[in-house]
PAKEKE-974774 format. One record per residue (C-alpha): residue number from 1; x, y, z; residue in one letter. Coordinates in Angstrom, 3 decimals, decimal comma, padded with zeros to 6 digits. Layout:
PAKEKE-974774
+-----+----------+----------+----------+------+
:  nr :        x :        y :        z : rest :
+-----+----------+----------+----------+------+
: NUM :        X :        Y :        Z :    A :
...
+-----+----------+----------+----------+------+
This chain:
PAKEKE-974774
+-----+----------+----------+----------+------+
:  nr :        x :        y :        z : rest :
+-----+----------+----------+----------+------+
:   1 : -019,248 :  024,409 :  149,341 :    M :
:   2 : -021,996 :  023,039 :  147,130 :    K :
:   3 : -024,608 :  020,508 :  148,228 :    S :
:   4 : -024,409 :  017,089 :  146,616 :    A :
:   5 : -026,737 :  016,462 :  143,676 :    T :
:   6 : -028,115 :  013,334 :  145,352 :    L :
:   7 : -029,268 :  015,202 :  148,468 :    L :
:   8 : -030,964 :  017,857 :  146,349 :    V :
:   9 : -032,732 :  015,149 :  144,343 :    S :
:  10 : -033,878 :  013,399 :  147,520 :    L :
:  11 : -035,215 :  016,666 :  148,940 :    S :
:  12 : -037,496 :  017,239 :  145,987 :    F :
:  13 : -038,460 :  013,562 :  145,719 :    F :
:  14 : -039,703 :  013,357 :  149,311 :    F :
:  15 : -040,720 :  016,927 :  150,065 :    F :
:  16 : -041,230 :  018,209 :  146,488 :    G :
:  17 : -044,023 :  020,755 :  146,578 :    D :
:  18 : -043,620 :  021,191 :  150,313 :    A :
:  19 : -040,079 :  022,518 :  149,876 :    V :
:  20 : -041,133 :  025,088 :  147,325 :    S :
:  21 : -044,465 :  025,938 :  148,913 :    A :
:  22 : -043,341 :  026,488 :  152,475 :    Q :
:  23 : -040,921 :  029,249 :  151,592 :    G :
:  24 : -037,867 :  030,101 :  153,686 :    P :
:  25 : -037,351 :  028,349 :  157,000 :    G :
:  26 : -038,696 :  024,924 :  156,009 :    F :
:  27 : -036,529 :  021,899 :  156,789 :    S :
:  28 : -037,277 :  018,267 :  155,971 :    G :
:  29 : -035,820 :  015,034 :  157,302 :    S :
:  30 : -035,357 :  012,064 :  154,989 :    Y :
:  31 : -035,391 :  009,685 :  157,942 :    L :
:  32 : -038,666 :  010,936 :  159,420 :    L :
:  33 : -040,396 :  010,482 :  156,057 :    S :
:  34 : -039,737 :  006,708 :  156,036 :    L :
:  35 : -041,997 :  003,972 :  157,415 :    Q :
:  36 : -039,853 :  001,420 :  159,331 :    P :
:  37 : -042,634 : -001,151 :  159,864 :    S :
:  38 : -042,108 : -004,015 :  157,422 :    I :
:  39 : -045,663 : -005,266 :  157,874 :    R :
:  40 : -047,044 : -001,796 :  157,161 :    A :
:  41 : -044,792 : -001,361 :  154,126 :    N :
:  42 : -046,515 : -004,367 :  152,591 :    G :
:  43 : -049,749 : -002,350 :  152,860 :    M :
:  44 : -048,446 :  000,941 :  151,410 :    A :
:  45 : -047,137 :  002,071 :  154,802 :    G :
:  46 : -050,530 :  002,216 :  156,547 :    A :
:  47 : -050,189 :  001,662 :  160,314 :    S :
:  48 : -052,152 :  004,463 :  162,001 :    A :
:  49 : -055,073 :  002,136 :  162,799 :    A :
:  50 : -053,493 : -001,328 :  162,532 :    S :
:  51 : -050,268 : -002,534 :  164,146 :    A :
:  52 : -050,752 : -006,285 :  164,878 :    E :
:  53 : -048,113 : -006,339 :  167,641 :    N :
:  54 : -045,491 : -004,719 :  165,408 :    D :
:  55 : -043,061 : -002,737 :  167,567 :    A :
:  56 : -041,828 : -000,606 :  164,647 :    L :
:  57 : -045,363 :  000,681 :  163,981 :    A :
:  58 : -045,011 :  002,998 :  166,998 :    L :
:  59 : -042,912 :  005,397 :  164,919 :    V :
:  60 : -046,073 :  006,306 :  162,985 :    S :
:  61 : -048,526 :  006,061 :  165,890 :    N :
:  62 : -047,350 :  005,728 :  169,521 :    P :
:  63 : -050,985 :  005,223 :  170,550 :    G :
:  64 : -050,605 :  001,512 :  169,719 :    H :
:  65 : -048,191 :  000,936 :  172,609 :    L :
:  66 : -050,668 :  000,569 :  175,476 :    G :
:  67 : -053,140 : -001,660 :  173,640 :    A :
:  68 : -050,397 : -003,701 :  171,971 :    M :
:  69 : -048,799 : -004,687 :  175,280 :    M :
:  70 : -052,071 : -005,716 :  176,980 :    A :
:  71 : -051,191 : -009,393 :  176,586 :    G :
:  72 : -047,406 : -009,156 :  176,298 :    R :
:  73 : -044,388 : -008,429 :  178,461 :    Y :
:  74 : -041,972 : -007,817 :  175,594 :    F :
:  75 : -042,110 : -007,031 :  171,883 :    N :
:  76 : -039,215 : -006,476 :  169,510 :    A :
:  77 : -038,753 : -005,901 :  165,800 :    A :
:  78 : -035,517 : -005,441 :  163,891 :    F :
:  79 : -033,844 : -005,692 :  160,503 :    Y :
:  80 : -031,328 : -008,582 :  160,515 :    P :
:  81 : -029,544 : -006,857 :  157,614 :    A :
:  82 : -029,640 : -003,283 :  156,359 :    K :
:  83 : -032,120 : -002,478 :  153,597 :    T :
:  84 : -030,720 : -001,266 :  150,272 :    N :
:  85 : -032,825 :  001,868 :  150,028 :    W :
:  86 : -033,571 :  003,253 :  146,545 :    L :
:  87 : -031,359 :  000,641 :  144,832 :    P :
:  88 : -032,062 :  002,065 :  141,361 :    R :
:  89 : -030,881 :  005,552 :  142,384 :    L :
:  90 : -027,603 :  004,874 :  144,183 :    A :
:  91 : -025,774 :  001,731 :  145,338 :    P :
:  92 : -024,638 :  002,979 :  148,768 :    D :
:  93 : -027,925 :  004,074 :  150,380 :    L :
:  94 : -028,957 :  001,858 :  153,309 :    T :
:  95 : -031,671 :  001,945 :  155,977 :    Y :
:  96 : -031,885 :  000,146 :  159,314 :    D :
:  97 : -034,337 :  000,135 :  162,234 :    A :
:  98 : -034,977 : -001,711 :  165,482 :    K :
:  99 : -037,498 : -001,376 :  168,321 :    A :
: 100 : -037,899 : -002,867 :  171,806 :    F :
: 101 : -041,091 : -002,579 :  173,878 :    L :
: 102 : -041,888 : -003,531 :  177,473 :    F :
: 103 : -045,331 : -003,605 :  179,022 :    G :
: 104 : -047,361 : -004,773 :  181,981 :    F :
: 105 : -051,119 : -005,300 :  182,249 :    N :
: 106 : -052,355 : -004,408 :  185,732 :    L :
: 107 : -055,040 : -007,063 :  185,275 :    K :
: 108 : -052,354 : -009,570 :  186,194 :    R :
: 109 : -052,412 : -008,083 :  189,696 :    L :
: 110 : -056,097 : -007,233 :  189,948 :    N :
: 111 : -058,676 : -008,118 :  187,291 :    R :
: 112 : -060,648 : -005,006 :  188,211 :    K :
: 113 : -057,862 : -002,787 :  186,832 :    I :
: 114 : -057,925 : -003,147 :  183,007 :    P :
: 115 : -054,961 : -000,824 :  182,482 :    I :
: 116 : -051,734 : -001,532 :  180,586 :    T :
: 117 : -048,542 :  000,508 :  180,905 :    L :
: 118 : -045,852 :  000,411 :  178,244 :    G :
: 119 : -042,480 :  001,912 :  177,380 :    I :
: 120 : -040,328 :  001,488 :  174,291 :    G :
: 121 : -037,185 :  002,460 :  172,433 :    Y :
: 122 : -036,691 :  002,707 :  168,664 :    T :
: 123 : -033,540 :  003,472 :  166,721 :    R :
: 124 : -033,549 :  004,249 :  162,998 :    A :
: 125 : -030,561 :  005,056 :  160,810 :    F :
: 126 : -030,210 :  005,985 :  157,169 :    I :
: 127 : -026,894 :  006,135 :  155,337 :    N :
: 128 : -027,225 :  008,652 :  152,514 :    L :
: 129 : -023,930 :  007,683 :  150,969 :    G :
: 130 : -020,703 :  009,393 :  150,079 :    E :
: 131 : -021,039 :  013,012 :  148,926 :    Q :
: 132 : -018,582 :  015,156 :  146,979 :    I :
: 133 : -017,291 :  018,437 :  148,378 :    I :
: 134 : -016,727 :  021,236 :  145,874 :    T :
: 135 : -015,744 :  024,875 :  146,129 :    G :
: 136 : -018,318 :  027,613 :  146,397 :    E :
: 137 : -017,468 :  028,926 :  142,945 :    L :
: 138 : -015,459 :  026,041 :  141,511 :    D :
: 139 : -016,952 :  022,596 :  140,710 :    P :
: 140 : -013,563 :  020,908 :  141,137 :    T :
: 141 : -013,885 :  018,112 :  143,753 :    P :
: 142 : -012,087 :  018,959 :  146,990 :    L :
: 143 : -012,928 :  015,782 :  148,910 :    G :
: 144 : -015,773 :  013,593 :  150,116 :    T :
: 145 : -017,834 :  013,074 :  153,274 :    F :
: 146 : -020,399 :  010,531 :  154,508 :    Q :
: 147 : -023,943 :  011,822 :  154,977 :    S :
: 148 : -026,444 :  010,181 :  157,319 :    W :
: 149 : -029,376 :  010,691 :  159,686 :    E :
: 150 : -030,083 :  008,961 :  162,992 :    R :
: 151 : -033,158 :  008,967 :  165,237 :    A :
: 152 : -033,447 :  007,769 :  168,843 :    N :
: 153 : -037,072 :  007,518 :  169,929 :    I :
: 154 : -038,380 :  006,825 :  173,432 :    W :
: 155 : -042,068 :  005,902 :  173,731 :    S :
: 156 : -044,549 :  005,789 :  176,607 :    A :
: 157 : -048,162 :  004,679 :  176,497 :    G :
: 158 : -051,229 :  003,765 :  178,505 :    V :
: 159 : -053,921 :  001,350 :  177,358 :    G :
: 160 : -057,315 :  000,129 :  178,509 :    I :
: 161 : -058,678 : -003,358 :  177,889 :    D :
: 162 : -062,383 : -003,325 :  178,718 :    Y :
: 163 : -064,758 : -004,390 :  175,918 :    L :
: 164 : -062,507 : -002,468 :  173,555 :    I :
: 165 : -058,750 : -002,030 :  173,460 :    K :
: 166 : -057,644 :  001,587 :  173,324 :    A :
: 167 : -054,479 :  003,484 :  174,051 :    G :
: 168 : -052,736 :  006,818 :  173,961 :    I :
: 169 : -049,014 :  007,287 :  173,641 :    G :
: 170 : -046,150 :  009,680 :  173,068 :    W :
: 171 : -042,849 :  009,537 :  171,221 :    N :
: 172 : -039,917 :  011,635 :  172,414 :    F :
: 173 : -037,497 :  011,921 :  169,520 :    K :
: 174 : -033,933 :  013,020 :  169,106 :    N :
: 175 : -032,857 :  013,455 :  165,494 :    L :
: 176 : -029,272 :  013,975 :  164,383 :    E :
: 177 : -028,365 :  014,759 :  160,772 :    S :
: 178 : -025,014 :  014,969 :  159,036 :    N :
: 179 : -025,895 :  016,318 :  155,602 :    L :
: 180 : -022,921 :  018,626 :  155,101 :    A :
: 181 : -019,201 :  018,390 :  155,864 :    P :
: 182 : -017,390 :  020,501 :  158,426 :    Q :
: 183 : -016,588 :  023,856 :  156,839 :    V :
: 184 : -014,543 :  026,806 :  157,994 :    A :
: 185 : -013,472 :  030,206 :  156,702 :    N :
: 186 : -016,595 :  030,483 :  154,570 :    T :
: 187 : -019,960 :  032,138 :  154,856 :    A :
: 188 : -021,384 :  028,777 :  156,052 :    Q :
: 189 : -018,841 :  027,913 :  158,744 :    A :
: 190 : -019,930 :  025,098 :  161,045 :    G :
: 191 : -019,576 :  021,400 :  161,751 :    D :
: 192 : -022,256 :  020,364 :  159,240 :    G :
: 193 : -024,541 :  018,633 :  161,754 :    R :
: 194 : -028,035 :  019,451 :  162,991 :    T :
: 195 : -029,851 :  018,318 :  166,121 :    Q :
: 196 : -033,588 :  018,241 :  166,754 :    A :
: 197 : -035,831 :  017,179 :  169,632 :    N :
: 198 : -039,516 :  016,665 :  168,958 :    S :
: 199 : -042,592 :  014,822 :  170,197 :    R :
: 200 : -045,405 :  012,777 :  168,668 :    D :
: 201 : -048,837 :  012,002 :  170,071 :    F :
: 202 : -051,113 :  009,155 :  169,064 :    G :
: 203 : -054,392 :  007,410 :  169,814 :    F :
: 204 : -055,496 :  003,942 :  168,697 :    A :
: 205 : -058,562 :  001,810 :  169,430 :    A :
: 206 : -059,898 : -001,554 :  168,341 :    S :
: 207 : -063,404 : -002,905 :  168,995 :    A :
: 208 : -064,293 : -006,634 :  168,696 :    P :
: 209 : -067,821 : -006,038 :  167,391 :    L :
: 210 : -069,005 : -009,667 :  167,497 :    V :
: 211 : -067,819 : -010,124 :  171,098 :    D :
: 212 : -069,516 : -006,883 :  172,141 :    I :
: 213 : -072,756 : -007,964 :  170,448 :    A :
: 214 : -072,570 : -011,359 :  172,197 :    A :
: 215 : -072,183 : -009,716 :  175,607 :    Q :
: 216 : -075,004 : -007,253 :  174,992 :    M :
: 217 : -077,470 : -009,825 :  173,631 :    T :
: 218 : -076,336 : -012,752 :  175,822 :    K :
: 219 : -076,228 : -014,860 :  172,664 :    K :
: 220 : -073,510 : -017,029 :  171,205 :    S :
: 221 : -072,489 : -016,608 :  167,574 :    F :
: 222 : -070,613 : -019,899 :  167,391 :    K :
: 223 : -071,173 : -021,833 :  164,181 :    I :
: 224 : -070,140 : -025,299 :  165,419 :    K :
: 225 : -067,364 : -027,054 :  167,303 :    S :
: 226 : -066,021 : -023,824 :  168,739 :    G :
: 227 : -065,835 : -022,054 :  165,383 :    L :
: 228 : -067,181 : -018,502 :  165,386 :    Q :
: 229 : -066,966 : -015,379 :  163,204 :    P :
: 230 : -065,259 : -012,211 :  164,327 :    F :
: 231 : -065,280 : -008,620 :  163,130 :    L :
: 232 : -062,925 : -006,007 :  164,551 :    D :
: 233 : -063,037 : -002,303 :  163,753 :    A :
: 234 : -060,050 : -000,065 :  164,442 :    G :
: 235 : -059,289 :  003,648 :  164,357 :    F :
: 236 : -056,035 :  005,510 :  164,772 :    G :
: 237 : -054,898 :  009,117 :  164,869 :    Y :
: 238 : -051,384 :  010,479 :  165,244 :    A :
: 239 : -049,715 :  013,855 :  165,124 :    Q :
: 240 : -045,955 :  013,887 :  164,546 :    S :
: 241 : -043,413 :  016,622 :  165,245 :    N :
: 242 : -045,507 :  018,611 :  167,699 :    I :
: 243 : -042,304 :  020,493 :  168,557 :    D :
: 244 : -041,059 :  021,806 :  165,258 :    R :
: 245 : -037,669 :  023,427 :  165,986 :    A :
: 246 : -034,436 :  022,107 :  164,455 :    V :
: 247 : -031,053 :  023,802 :  164,797 :    A :
: 248 : -029,411 :  024,968 :  161,565 :    S :
: 249 : -025,790 :  024,365 :  160,611 :    I :
: 250 : -024,419 :  027,390 :  162,439 :    D :
: 251 : -026,666 :  026,830 :  165,479 :    G :
: 252 : -027,884 :  030,414 :  165,363 :    A :
: 253 : -031,195 :  029,812 :  163,620 :    Q :
: 254 : -034,091 :  027,430 :  164,075 :    A :
: 255 : -036,163 :  025,920 :  161,308 :    E :
: 256 : -039,423 :  023,947 :  161,587 :    P :
: 257 : -039,679 :  020,193 :  161,100 :    L :
: 258 : -042,707 :  019,209 :  159,014 :    P :
: 259 : -045,710 :  018,516 :  161,207 :    K :
: 260 : -047,605 :  015,402 :  160,103 :    V :
: 261 : -051,232 :  014,388 :  160,742 :    N :
: 262 : -052,376 :  010,801 :  160,148 :    R :
: 263 : -055,823 :  009,254 :  160,486 :    S :
: 264 : -056,791 :  005,700 :  159,598 :    G :
: 265 : -059,365 :  002,949 :  159,969 :    I :
: 266 : -059,182 : -000,823 :  159,751 :    S :
: 267 : -061,695 : -003,640 :  159,481 :    F :
: 268 : -060,699 : -007,245 :  160,119 :    K :
: 269 : -063,090 : -010,182 :  159,682 :    A :
: 270 : -062,661 : -013,935 :  159,756 :    G :
: 271 : -063,178 : -017,193 :  161,606 :    L :
: 272 : -061,898 : -017,967 :  165,103 :    L :
: 273 : -061,551 : -021,392 :  166,682 :    L :
: 274 : -062,331 : -020,812 :  170,348 :    S :
: 275 : -061,793 : -023,717 :  172,746 :    L :
: 276 : -061,188 : -023,899 :  176,484 :    S :
: 277 : -057,451 : -023,151 :  176,313 :    R :
: 278 : -056,976 : -022,172 :  172,680 :    L :
: 279 : -058,007 : -019,229 :  170,516 :    R :
: 280 : -056,853 : -019,772 :  166,944 :    W :
: 281 : -057,589 : -017,454 :  164,022 :    R :
: 282 : -058,265 : -019,874 :  161,202 :    V :
: 283 : -058,646 : -017,154 :  158,574 :    F :
: 284 : -058,832 : -013,374 :  158,496 :    S :
: 285 : -058,900 : -010,548 :  156,000 :    V :
: 286 : -058,129 : -006,951 :  156,928 :    E :
: 287 : -058,663 : -003,710 :  155,009 :    R :
: 288 : -056,887 : -000,496 :  156,054 :    V :
: 289 : -057,358 :  003,076 :  154,812 :    N :
: 290 : -055,129 :  005,946 :  155,872 :    E :
: 291 : -054,848 :  009,646 :  155,035 :    A :
: 292 : -051,760 :  011,722 :  155,787 :    E :
: 293 : -051,112 :  015,435 :  155,575 :    Q :
: 294 : -047,456 :  016,525 :  155,345 :    T :
: 295 : -046,819 :  019,235 :  156,301 :    P :
: 296 : -050,040 :  019,803 :  158,238 :    A :
: 297 : -050,167 :  023,504 :  157,522 :    G :
: 298 : -050,175 :  026,232 :  154,932 :    K :
: 299 : -047,527 :  028,788 :  154,117 :    F :
: 300 : -048,133 :  032,385 :  154,833 :    R :
: 301 : -045,779 :  035,353 :  154,647 :    F :
: 302 : -043,280 :  035,107 :  157,493 :    G :
: 303 : -043,846 :  031,468 :  158,420 :    G :
: 304 : -046,141 :  028,452 :  158,440 :    I :
: 305 : -049,655 :  028,387 :  159,852 :    R :
: 306 : -050,193 :  024,889 :  161,216 :    Y :
: 307 : -053,696 :  023,459 :  161,197 :    T :
: 308 : -054,931 :  021,903 :  164,461 :    P :
: 309 : -055,613 :  018,221 :  165,209 :    M :
: 310 : -056,574 :  016,306 :  162,057 :    R :
: 311 : -055,744 :  019,231 :  159,722 :    G :
: 312 : -057,510 :  019,041 :  156,364 :    D :
: 313 : -058,327 :  015,326 :  156,718 :    I :
: 314 : -062,048 :  014,594 :  156,387 :    D :
: 315 : -062,740 :  011,364 :  158,297 :    I :
: 316 : -065,680 :  010,324 :  156,108 :    W :
: 317 : -064,283 :  011,305 :  152,719 :    K :
: 318 : -060,558 :  010,655 :  153,060 :    H :
: 319 : -060,418 :  007,891 :  155,682 :    V :
: 320 : -063,622 :  005,839 :  155,556 :    I :
: 321 : -064,237 :  006,181 :  151,803 :    L :
: 322 : -060,519 :  006,352 :  151,041 :    G :
: 323 : -060,811 :  009,181 :  148,519 :    K :
: 324 : -057,765 :  011,241 :  147,642 :    G :
: 325 : -057,155 :  014,975 :  147,804 :    S :
: 326 : -054,617 :  017,358 :  146,291 :    S :
: 327 : -052,797 :  017,948 :  149,590 :    N :
: 328 : -053,149 :  014,517 :  151,238 :    L :
: 329 : -051,300 :  011,221 :  150,882 :    I :
: 330 : -053,634 :  008,219 :  150,542 :    A :
: 331 : -052,676 :  004,695 :  151,632 :    R :
: 332 : -054,822 :  001,589 :  151,128 :    K :
: 333 : -053,882 : -001,931 :  152,107 :    G :
: 334 : -055,079 : -005,522 :  152,461 :    W :
: 335 : -053,869 : -008,427 :  154,565 :    E :
: 336 : -054,970 : -012,073 :  154,270 :    F :
: 337 : -053,926 : -014,369 :  157,118 :    E :
: 338 : -054,176 : -018,168 :  157,212 :    F :
: 339 : -054,035 : -020,110 :  160,506 :    F :
: 340 : -051,839 : -017,421 :  162,126 :    E :
: 341 : -049,063 : -018,943 :  160,048 :    L :
: 342 : -048,960 : -017,154 :  156,699 :    L :
: 343 : -049,934 : -013,563 :  155,871 :    S :
: 344 : -050,147 : -012,057 :  152,388 :    L :
: 345 : -050,280 : -008,273 :  151,939 :    R :
: 346 : -050,843 : -005,704 :  149,205 :    A :
: 347 : -051,218 : -001,940 :  149,121 :    G :
: 348 : -051,508 :  001,229 :  147,032 :    R :
: 349 : -049,795 :  004,551 :  147,771 :    Y :
: 350 : -050,738 :  007,848 :  146,123 :    F :
: 351 : -049,364 :  011,325 :  146,740 :    D :
: 352 : -051,205 :  013,699 :  144,352 :    P :
: 353 : -049,104 :  016,781 :  145,168 :    S :
: 354 : -045,818 :  015,028 :  144,468 :    G :
: 355 : -047,305 :  012,810 :  141,725 :    Q :
: 356 : -045,933 :  009,702 :  143,438 :    V :
: 357 : -047,891 :  006,504 :  142,908 :    R :
: 358 : -046,874 :  002,907 :  143,503 :    Y :
: 359 : -048,018 : -000,526 :  144,675 :    K :
: 360 : -046,615 : -002,641 :  147,492 :    T :
: 361 : -046,645 : -006,312 :  148,406 :    S :
: 362 : -045,457 : -008,412 :  151,294 :    G :
: 363 : -045,789 : -011,549 :  153,365 :    F :
: 364 : -045,175 : -012,822 :  156,881 :    G :
: 365 : -044,590 : -016,251 :  158,448 :    V :
: 366 : -045,303 : -016,803 :  162,156 :    R :
: 367 : -044,462 : -019,522 :  164,660 :    L :
: 368 : -047,828 : -019,024 :  166,384 :    A :
: 369 : -049,602 : -021,028 :  163,702 :    G :
: 370 : -047,225 : -023,971 :  164,122 :    V :
: 371 : -047,582 : -023,926 :  167,907 :    F :
: 372 : -051,390 : -023,738 :  167,813 :    K :
: 373 : -051,571 : -026,533 :  165,244 :    Y :
: 374 : -049,586 : -028,743 :  167,621 :    Q :
: 375 : -051,742 : -027,810 :  170,625 :    R :
: 376 : -054,991 : -028,418 :  168,705 :    Y :
: 377 : -054,119 : -031,860 :  167,373 :    F :
: 378 : -052,007 : -032,958 :  170,351 :    N :
: 379 : -053,228 : -031,008 :  173,398 :    P :
: 380 : -051,157 : -033,044 :  175,857 :    Q :
: 381 : -047,993 : -032,933 :  173,774 :    G :
: 382 : -044,588 : -032,028 :  175,139 :    N :
: 383 : -044,726 : -029,912 :  178,294 :    S :
: 384 : -041,707 : -027,808 :  177,303 :    V :
: 385 : -043,074 : -027,144 :  173,813 :    L :
: 386 : -046,492 : -026,296 :  175,242 :    N :
: 387 : -044,909 : -023,787 :  177,625 :    F :
: 388 : -042,965 : -022,142 :  174,802 :    I :
: 389 : -046,046 : -021,965 :  172,601 :    S :
: 390 : -048,004 : -020,149 :  175,325 :    R :
: 391 : -045,285 : -017,596 :  176,078 :    H :
: 392 : -043,298 : -016,968 :  172,897 :    F :
: 393 : -043,895 : -016,000 :  169,280 :    D :
: 394 : -041,654 : -015,046 :  166,371 :    A :
: 395 : -042,284 : -013,951 :  162,808 :    A :
: 396 : -040,345 : -013,253 :  159,629 :    Y :
: 397 : -041,600 : -010,284 :  157,586 :    E :
: 398 : -040,857 : -009,167 :  154,036 :    S :
: 399 : -042,222 : -006,352 :  151,873 :    S :
: 400 : -041,417 : -004,757 :  148,544 :    R :
: 401 : -042,232 : -001,541 :  146,679 :    I :
: 402 : -043,385 : -002,047 :  143,091 :    N :
: 403 : -043,146 :  001,397 :  141,506 :    A :
: 404 : -042,360 :  000,492 :  137,895 :    G :
: 405 : -039,231 :  000,739 :  135,790 :    E :
: 406 : -037,410 :  004,035 :  136,069 :    G :
: 407 : -038,837 :  004,926 :  139,479 :    H :
: 408 : -036,176 :  005,308 :  142,224 :    P :
: 409 : -038,268 :  003,296 :  144,692 :    L :
: 410 : -038,653 :  000,303 :  142,373 :    E :
: 411 : -037,260 : -002,835 :  143,960 :    G :
: 412 : -036,798 : -001,417 :  147,462 :    T :
: 413 : -037,168 : -004,385 :  149,819 :    K :
: 414 : -037,606 : -004,627 :  153,582 :    Y :
: 415 : -036,952 : -007,752 :  155,639 :    R :
: 416 : -037,218 : -008,154 :  159,385 :    G :
: 417 : -037,976 : -010,299 :  162,402 :    I :
: 418 : -040,552 : -009,817 :  165,180 :    R :
: 419 : -040,342 : -011,395 :  168,649 :    L :
: 420 : -042,887 : -011,488 :  171,478 :    S :
: 421 : -042,929 : -012,794 :  175,046 :    I :
: 422 : -046,345 : -013,202 :  176,674 :    F :
+-----+----------+----------+----------+------+
């Protein structure tokens, strides 16, 4: 039985040099290489340091969970329709993801306990299309089979909300792949499926620098009528696939999943309207830089030597300055937000080793801006509407990859919805 040409092409597109450099025993997952967060995809996939209450961002960094749920009971994000993935390469490739988070801030019980606990579940699925089965020595088609990958991810996190917001979290992943049909009476007998269980670890922190300065100096930075500047600095680190074993087709061997290190920073600045019962971001601009190493290790005879913690990522050079490197993926993104209603995003992605370079764009529309507009200009308003505005938010997100004509990623679009209950 021969592997389908499409799967071979995808292997080298996503894992390119890694497949050839790691030698025998290396196994990649198409699904684990994808960024499900639609907001992040508008900024080249960068979400290690910035999540903005996006439940799907936990796939890249579970450290966001604790801090994200500090002011929320429930967060959800999902694709209302499947994404046509790589539309220029094949017509039957689709991708789908959904996430549900629950959290509780212990401050609600006792203000002296600034701790948030959170749990979550994410499901991602990629349909890799119909593949052709051929003989081992004869290219004559013998039949077809459907190839796919599915991931079920459970998350747990703890956050602290005291001057800064910070959190640590873990993902517990189960990955199932069906990349080959069931075969028998051959040298590769088996049911064609693989199973893998792995873990991720992440840390994320955000510091409101203007608020901290105001508390330390006992001074107010308000401009007038409740309007004040803000500046938030964020940092994130995540390590994916800490457990690297994946069963092979015959179940008798184990191959390593690619270990991934990510580090990122974010800076968000803007103007905040702060009144007695209303905090409204009038305008903000955010810059994110992220460096990723995949796989986070180097091949040596007989296996892979994995580098510890941040791997080859230099925080100053690769993250803060955003400079590239031959073995690191660089992501840079911007987000402009107006009145918590409209967000515009742009990003640049560059993978020097695989020679993959493209731009991204995206936008988001939130209900929060509409609700806060109503509360600002009509504070009494309708009691039911006021209650909803204080306890519910929803957003529509869209992003697109602009890779240029001839590139398989050109025209890939993501659309989704986010929901929150406070």
